C-alpha positions as CSV (number, residue, x, y, z in Angstrom):
1,M,0.0,0.0,0.0
2,G,1.4,3.4,-1.0
3,L,1.8,6.5,1.0
4,V,0.9,10.0,0.0
5,A,3.1,13.1,0.2
6,I,1.9,16.7,0.2
7,Y,4.1,19.8,-0.3
8,T,2.5,23.2,0.4
9,V,4.0,26.6,-0.4
10,G,2.9,30.1,0.4
11,R,4.0,33.5,1.6
12,L,3.0,35.3,4.7
13,N,1.7,38.9,4.4
14,H,3.9,40.1,7.3
15,P,7.4,39.4,8.7
16,Y,7.8,36.2,10.7
17,D,7.8,38.1,14.0
18,H,4.7,40.2,13.3
19,P,1.8,39.5,15.6
20,I,-0.4,38.3,12.7
21,S,2.4,35.9,11.6
22,R,2.8,34.7,15.1
23,E,-0.9,33.9,15.1
24,F,-0.4,31.9,12.0
25,Y,2.4,29.9,13.6
26,E,0.4,29.3,16.7
27,M,-2.4,27.9,14.6
28,G,0.1,25.9,12.6
29,Y,1.4,24.3,15.8
30,K,-2.1,23.2,16.7
31,V,-2.8,21.9,13.2
32,M,0.4,19.8,13.2
33,R,-0.3,18.5,16.7
34,Q,-3.7,17.4,15.6
35,A,-2.2,15.8,12.5
36,S,0.4,13.9,14.6
37,L,-2.3,12.7,17.0
38,S,-4.5,11.6,14.2
39,G,-2.3,8.6,13.5
40,Y,-2.5,9.2,9.8
41,M,0.4,11.6,9.3
42,I,3.5,9.6,9.5
43,E,6.3,12.1,8.7
44,E,6.8,15.9,8.9
45,F,9.9,17.3,7.3
46,S,11.6,20.3,8.8
47,A,11.7,23.4,6.5
48,E,14.6,24.9,8.4
49,G,17.4,25.8,6.0
50,V,15.4,24.8,2.9
51,P,15.8,27.4,0.2
52,F,12.5,28.8,-1.1
53,P,12.1,27.8,-4.7
54,E,12.5,30.5,-7.3
55,E,9.3,29.4,-9.2
56,A,7.2,30.4,-6.2
57,K,8.1,34.1,-6.2
58,G,6.2,36.7,-4.3
59,D,6.7,39.6,-2.0
60,G,5.8,37.9,1.3
61,Y,7.7,35.7,3.7
62,P,8.0,32.1,2.6
63,V,6.3,29.2,4.4
64,L,6.8,25.5,3.2
65,T,5.5,22.2,4.5
66,L,6.2,18.7,3.5
67,T,4.4,15.7,5.1
68,V,3.7,12.1,4.4
69,W,0.3,10.4,5.1
70,K,-1.0,6.9,5.3
71,S,-3.6,7.4,2.7
72,L,-5.0,10.0,0.3
73,Q,-8.4,9.8,2.0
74,S,-7.0,10.5,5.5
75,L,-5.0,13.5,4.1
76,Y,-8.1,14.8,2.4
77,Q,-10.3,14.4,5.4
78,F,-7.7,16.1,7.6
79,T,-7.3,19.0,5.2
80,Y,-11.0,19.9,5.2
81,S,-11.9,19.3,8.9
82,G,-10.9,20.3,12.4
83,R,-8.2,22.9,13.0
84,H,-6.8,22.7,9.4
85,S,-10.2,23.7,8.1
86,Q,-10.3,26.6,10.5
87,A,-6.9,27.7,9.3
88,L,-7.9,27.5,5.7
89,R,-10.8,29.9,6.4
90,S,-8.3,32.4,8.0
91,R,-5.8,32.0,5.1
92,R,-6.3,35.5,3.7
93,R,-5.5,37.1,7.0
94,W,-2.1,35.5,7.1
95,M,-1.0,34.6,3.5
96,E,-0.4,36.5,0.3
97,P,-3.0,36.0,-2.4
98,Y,-1.9,33.6,-5.1
99,Q,-0.2,35.1,-8.1
100,E,-1.0,33.8,-11.6
101,K,0.4,30.3,-12.0
102,H,1.2,30.0,-8.2
103,L,-0.4,26.9,-6.8
104,S,-0.4,26.3,-3.1
105,Y,0.1,22.5,-2.9
106,V,0.9,19.3,-4.8
107,V,0.2,15.7,-3.8
108,W,1.9,12.5,-5.1
109,W,2.1,8.8,-4.3
110,T,5.2,7.2,-2.9
111,E,6.2,3.8,-1.7
112,K,8.6,4.8,1.1
113,V,9.0,7.8,3.3
114,K,12.7,7.7,2.5
115,D,11.9,8.6,-1.1
116,V,10.3,11.9,-0.1
117,S,12.6,14.9,0.1
118,W,12.5,18.6,-0.5
119,E,14.2,18.1,-3.9
120,E,11.4,15.6,-4.9
121,A,8.8,18.0,-3.6
122,F,10.1,20.9,-5.8
123,K,10.3,18.5,-8.8
124,R,6.7,17.4,-8.4
125,Y,5.5,21.0,-7.8
126,N,7.3,22.2,-11.0
127,F,5.9,19.3,-13.0
128,Y,2.4,20.0,-11.6
129,K,2.7,23.7,-12.5
130,Q,3.7,22.9,-16.1
131,N,1.3,19.9,-16.7
132,G,-1.6,20.2,-14.3
133,S,-2.9,17.2,-12.4
134,T,-1.5,13.9,-13.6
135,P,-0.7,10.6,-11.7
136,F,2.8,12.0,-11.1
137,A,1.7,15.1,-9.3
138,F,-1.9,16.2,-8.6
139,D,-4.4,18.1,-6.5
140,F,-7.6,17.2,-4.7
141,K,-9.8,18.6,-7.5
142,Q,-8.3,16.0,-10.0
143,A,-6.9,13.3,-7.9
144,F,-5.5,9.9,-8.8
145,D,-5.3,6.5,-7.0
146,E,-2.1,4.5,-6.7
147,K,-2.7,2.9,-10.1
148,G,-3.0,6.2,-11.9
149,E,-6.8,6.1,-12.2
150,T,-8.8,9.3,-11.7
151,I,-10.7,9.3,-8.4
152,S,-13.2,11.7,-6.9
153,M,-12.4,13.0,-3.4
154,K,-15.3,13.3,-1.0
């Protein structure tokens, strides 16, 4: 059974130490704690020291996440429920609006956690930006199962 990786990318409206940005990080801590306690997220990669990719330009302050999940369904359910759902509703307060061609996340299937890396995340993200959703790199709107078949997320 395959695992699912998700890479997210965005930019804060304010410097990291601004009260509104601190609010974002406080919520982020709660979201990641809930993800860890869910039993479905199996790895969270530190973004410390990771260079922000050129292709995700903007004026704000970069924020990256990279996590691995037990299943696509568990990732989807987590994304649109609980604290993460609350955070999505507050996104505009914290994050820069997307520029043309800027996409906030990409998902892909992987067999092993050790195959997931920041380099792989950037590669998948760039592929997704250039080609849209494919079995190699996709979003929830046009998702794929492990065999590359289109599936509907609910």
